[in-house]
C-alpha positions, 0 to 999 in steps of 0.5 A: 500500500502506498503512503498516499493510500495509507493516509487516505485509509487513516482519514476513512477511520477518522470519518467513521468515528466522527458524528454527522455534521460540518466536521465530518462533511469536511473530512469526507470532502478531503478524502474524495479530493485526496483519492482523486489526486492519488488516481486510485478509483477504488479509494475514490469509490470508498470515499464517495460511498461515504459522501453519499451517506454524509450528504443524505444525513446533512441534507445536501440533495445535490451532492448526494445525487451526484455522488450516488450516480458516480458510485452506481456507474462504477459499480455497474462497470465493474461489480467485483472491483466496486461491490454494492456493499462495502462496509463501513464505507456504505451500501449502494442498495441501501443508499438507493432508498434515498434516491427516489425521495430526493427526486420526489422532493423537487418538482424539477424532476419529472414523474418519469424520472422518479418512476425510472429510479424506482424501477431501476432500484427494484431491478438492482435488488432482484439481481442482488437476490435481496428482499424487496421490502426497501423497494416497496417502501420507496414506492409507498412513500412516492405514492403517498407524497404524490397524493395517490392515497389509495395506491399508497394504502395498498402498498402499505398493506403489501409492506406489512405482509412482506417479510423483513430483510436486510434492506427493510427500514428500521423499526423506528423509520417504519413506525414513523412513516406509517404514523405520518400516513395514518395522521394524514388519512384520518387514523390518528389513534393508530398514529399515536399508538405507533409512536408510543410503541416506538418511544416505549421500545426505545427505537431510534434512527438518524432522524428518529424519534424526533420526526415521529414525535413531531408527527403526532403533536396535532393528534395528541392535542385532538385527543386531549392529551396535552401533557404528552403533547407538551413533552413530545414537543420539548423532546423532539424540538431539542433533538431536531433544532441543530440540523437544517435537514430537519426543516419539516420537523421544525415546521411541525413545531411551529404549527404546534406552538401556533395552535396552542396559543404560543404565538411568541414562541412560534415567532421565535422558532421562525426567527431561529430557523428561517435561514434553513429555507436556503439549506437544501435548494432541491428539497422544495417539499420541505420548503412548502411545508415550512413556508406554510407553517410559517405563514400560519404562525405569522398570521396568528402573530398578526391576529394577536396584535403584533403584526408590525413586529419585525422578524429578525433575520428576514432581511438576510441576503441569502433569503432574497431569492425567496422573499426579494432583497430587503434593506430592513427586516420584514414585519410579521404580517408582510412575511406571512403573505410572502410565505403563503405566496411562495408555498402556493407557488411550490404546491402548484409546481408539485401538483402539475408534475404529479397530476394531482391536487395533493399539495394544494390540499395540504396547504388548505389543511394547514390554513384550516388550522387557524381555527383550531385552538388548544390551551397548552402554555409552553413558555412564560415569555411573550413577544419581545419588545424592540431592543432599542427604538430609534429616538431623537434626543433633544440637546439637553437629553443628549447631555444628560445621557452623556453624563449618565454614560460617563458616570457609569464608565461605559464603553460608549461614554467617551464618544457620547461626551465628546459628541455633546461637548462643543454645544454644552454651556459653561455649566455643563462643560466642566462636569462633562470634561471632568468625566471625559478626562477620567475616561480617557485616562482610564484608557491611557489616551494621554494625548487626547486627555491633554487636549481635553484638559486644555479645553477645560482650562479655557472653560474655567477661564471663561467662567472667571475662575482664573486661579483654578484654571491656572492650577489645573493647567499646572497640575495636568491630567494627573489631577483626574487620575488615581496617583495618591502620591502625586495628590499628597505632594500637590496638597503640600505644595499648594496649601492655598489651592482653590477649594475645588482643586483641593477637594479633587486632590483629597479624593485621590488621596482617599482612594489611596487610603481605601486601597491600602486599607486605611479606612478611618483615614479614608473616612476623614479625607472623603468628608473633608473633600466633600465639604470643600466641594459643597463650599463651591456648590459642586453638587455632583462631586458632593454626591460622588463623595457621599457615595464613596463614604458609603463604600467606606462604611461597607468596607468597614463592615457597617452596612447599616451606616452605608444604607443610611447614606445611600437612602439620603442620597437617593432622596435627593432630586438633584442626583444625576442619573448615572449616579442614581443607577450606581447608588441603586445597584449598591443598595441592592447588593447591601439589602440582599446581603442583609437578608432582604433580596426582594427589596434588593431586586426592587433597587436593581430593577429600578436601576435597569429601568433608568438604563433602558430609559436612557438607552445605556449600553447593552452590557450595563443594562444586562448586568443590572437586570441580571442582578435583579433576577438573581435577587428575585430568585433568592426571594423566591420570586422566580417568575419575576426572575425569568422576566428579567433574565429574558430582557437581559439576554435580549439586550446582550444578544443585541450587543453581540455579547455572549449570553451563556451565563444569563441563559444558565440563570434563565434555565435555573429560574424556569426550573424553579417556576415549574417550566421544566420542559422549557428549562431543559431546552434553555440549559441544553443550549447553554451546555452546547455552547459551553462544550463548543467553547471548550469550557472546563469540565468542572464548569460543564459538570455544573450545567449538566447537573442542572440539566439532570434536575430539569430532566427529572422534573420533566419526567424524562427519566432516561435523559436524567440518568444519563445526565447524572452519569455525565455530571459525575464523569465530568467532575471526575475529569476535573478532579473534584471528588466531593462534587463527583460523589454528590452527582453519584448520590443524585444518580443513585437516588433517581435509580432508587426511585425508578426501582433499580435498587441494586444499581442504586446501591452499587452507585452509592457504594462508589459515591462513598468510596469517592467521598472518602478520598476528599477528607476536606468534605466529610459532610459529603461522605456523611450524605453518601453514607446516609443515602446508602443506608436508606437504600440498603434498608429499603432493599432489606439488607441486614447491614443498613445501620452500619453506614448510617452509624458511621455517618452519625459519628462523622457528624458528631466529630465535626460538631454538626448537630443538625446533620446528627439530628437528621441521621438520628431521625432516620435511625429511629425509623430503621429501628422501628422497622426492625421492631426495636421499639424502645431504641427507636423511640429514644433515637427519635426523641434524641433527634428532636432534642438535636433539632431544638438545639439549633433552632429546628422547631418544626423539625423537632416536631417531626421527629417527635411525631415519628416517636409517637407513631412508633409508640402508637404502633406498639399500643403504648397510647398513653406514652404516645399522647404525651409525645404528640402534645409536644409535637403539636406545640413544635409543629405550630408553624408547619400547618400540614404537620400540625394537622397530621399530629392533631388527627393522631392526637385526637384519635389517641385521646378518643381511644383512651376515652378522653372524649372532651380532650379529643374534641378540643384537639379536633376543633383546631382542624379545618372543617 
């Protein structure tokens, strides 16, 4: 074998290991090119067999047809040298099944060409001595697509009667095709049954189960099975959304969102996938279906009052052949009309070729869906407001905005200030030049700073402040920097400096004190500087220095003093907008740190409102919104958090910045609101982006762990199990044993819930072993031991107490009374199940005492309730009553527990003949 041949075969091996997609396609193209260069036709044949399969999977019909035709010609010229089956390169007879469908998908190919391909396929199958199932399926698909329904029904029956062979469609594809046929021909129950069989059997293929799940969305809605429809939508879209060849699947999801009242989500899907219309120029069948779905959805958007909403991406140059060249984005209503027109044009071409009206009827069926409505909420988000509406600012507003941006130090502040400086009056020029100098020095643009200083000096002279102008000119741009050594020396050299200059120098000195940790000195100098600026009426600098004083209080761990100062400042109507935003953000952080995240979120949201009002940079707006969202989450206001995260993502996307962190927060908040399916979609996209960016394993592990919890809440058990496994593996790769152990525990707990007890025990045993390798996280070891003990007890193992007792010893050694109490509560239940009543009761009461020692009053009531139940089971009612009374007192703030205790206490007293006491207890229960 030549060196060239060896390198090409090595490339084949790499291709065969690479998943379908752009990377695999590039490798195949390279293999074909190198085989051609080598002059080895056999190697080129093997490369092109791979190319045909690759093109089919990624939806490049033109390339697939060309590659297949070349391979077929080689095979027919020399079947021995170019055999039909050449694994792992490919199988011509199998690939034949794609050809008729490829021709059928474009009206450019005549019916006679399609029929010739079908006949040729059958002849090749017969000559090869293989079964005809694959050829029959191709004829069925052709008849159905062309609208020859009776012929298709007969062929389907023949298929069912034909023995399966090596060239039959797989179980997943057969069920999917028949399900689609049944759905279109009024047998929706059978359609659903087939897909359910497919899901339950775990049947998968290249585009399955995502295609089949999408096919039965409407049948499920019509059957009133809304939860299943929602689940199928979420799973199918997640699987289909990254492959442009799945355009018809996306179309089904757009229709689903439209008829379920989720027009905003339908619009979002259109915006994400609109360019897929240009992916495969020969797949006009898919284009018709997608265009009709898009038209249906955009009509619904228009009816909902949002017809003037611009459709993002509709002005893309590659869409010009479909919708014409555009200088601006099309509105929803305008694009709807264009989509319908293009769909009708394609349908006419198909029907003219096929000699039927099947495609026209399909369009009419789609139009008729406008009258179908099902209440299946999918998302808490609505239509996004335009990120920034064009606005004409007055000169005064431009100056306010420029000063705000300057105070915030945003990337656009320098240009914004420079833009208004020439037209500003003397009163505005001084604060504007101050901010501009600070910004220029921060970016080390010293020459520009010198020019601005000269302009500032001129403004001071024009205002009659010659002394300050002279000194600022002498001190230079350093007066606006942070060199505290320079400032201290200047103060000594110019003891009679004007108050404003002296105040600025003291401000620089203050920053030096803060950096060095000399907070008392900083407090003294900032107050002195503030007084000097107040003396000359520079209210902006007074506010800035009061803000700095609040920062010092915060650094001195005196948050109450800091908040008091911030409150005073925020009450001042003269406060400049940028300063107000800073103050609100700082107060938000302080309020959250003092245990009031709700009010912290209020402040952050108000800061964001101001930033949006004055059209601040997207990054700054997103930061404020994200802060408010995080605080809202901590306050349990998750719907509010979701809304803030959505706007933050929108602003950051518009700024061209990464939104991964924000979308992670959005996914987390969605999960907390109970929107598990949407959370899965968002978090999965985050994970894809992190993986593509090469994020560290530990970081990705955290995301996969959140995804695992979302899968659990969505009841996608298989995906959840796999996600926990991946989480554990990534933590192992990151050398994070405690976190790996935590993921293993979560994985094992889910296994236990699903009845896989033995596997749960094995996984927890591994978790314990892993946790032992990290002596700094003994709490994790105790948790793993606790879980292991619980599953062992459930399985009936005699040694279940062994890991539990070890966990208790860890808790005692580490002085963790809450942990010990929790473990003792579990131990009491184990002992009770073993019939060791006295030990169990004593253990439960010890647990209650432990909880009480750390303020866990309701938890103490719960453990006492356990003890009482054990006593009642042993018919020791008098003892149980005493414990129940204590439990009732401790459960006062936990209504569900209080009612359960009261019921048992009433029954116990009744059994003892103490009817009055029983009635008194029962009177506290709701009617």
